[in-house]
C-alpha positions in Angstrom: 143.9 36.0 86.0 143.2 32.3 86.5 139.5 32.9 87.0 139.2 35.0 83.8 141.0 32.4 81.7 138.8 29.7 83.3 135.6 31.6 82.5 136.7 32.2 78.9 137.4 28.5 78.6 134.0 27.7 79.9 132.4 30.2 77.5 134.2 28.7 74.6 133.2 25.1 75.5 129.6 26.2 76.1 129.5 28.0 72.7 131.0 24.9 71.0 128.5 22.7 72.7 125.7 25.0 71.6 126.9 25.0 68.0 127.1 21.2 68.1 123.6 20.9 69.6 122.3 23.4 67.0 123.8 21.4 64.1 122.3 18.2 65.5 118.9 19.8 65.9 119.0 21.3 62.4 120.0 17.9 61.0 117.1 16.2 62.8 114.7 18.8 61.6 115.9 18.3 58.0 115.5 14.5 58.3 112.0 14.8 59.8 110.9 17.3 57.1 112.3 15.0 54.4 110.5 12.0 55.8 107.3 14.0 56.1 107.7 15.1 52.4 108.3 11.5 51.3 105.3 10.3 53.4 103.1 13.0 51.8 104.2 12.0 48.3 103.7 8.3 49.1 100.2 9.0 50.6 99.3 11.0 47.5 100.3 8.1 45.2 98.3 5.7 47.3 95.3 8.1 47.1 95.5 8.7 43.4 96.1 5.0 42.3 
């Protein structure tokens, strides 16, 4: 009984941590892609002017 509740608690904390890490990674990827897009636009403006 105690071990099963402990394992379920561990699984819930692991899944919560995985969701948290996944949201952090997706946020970082969104920031990187946005900065790359801004850099491409900036580079195109420098090339064209």
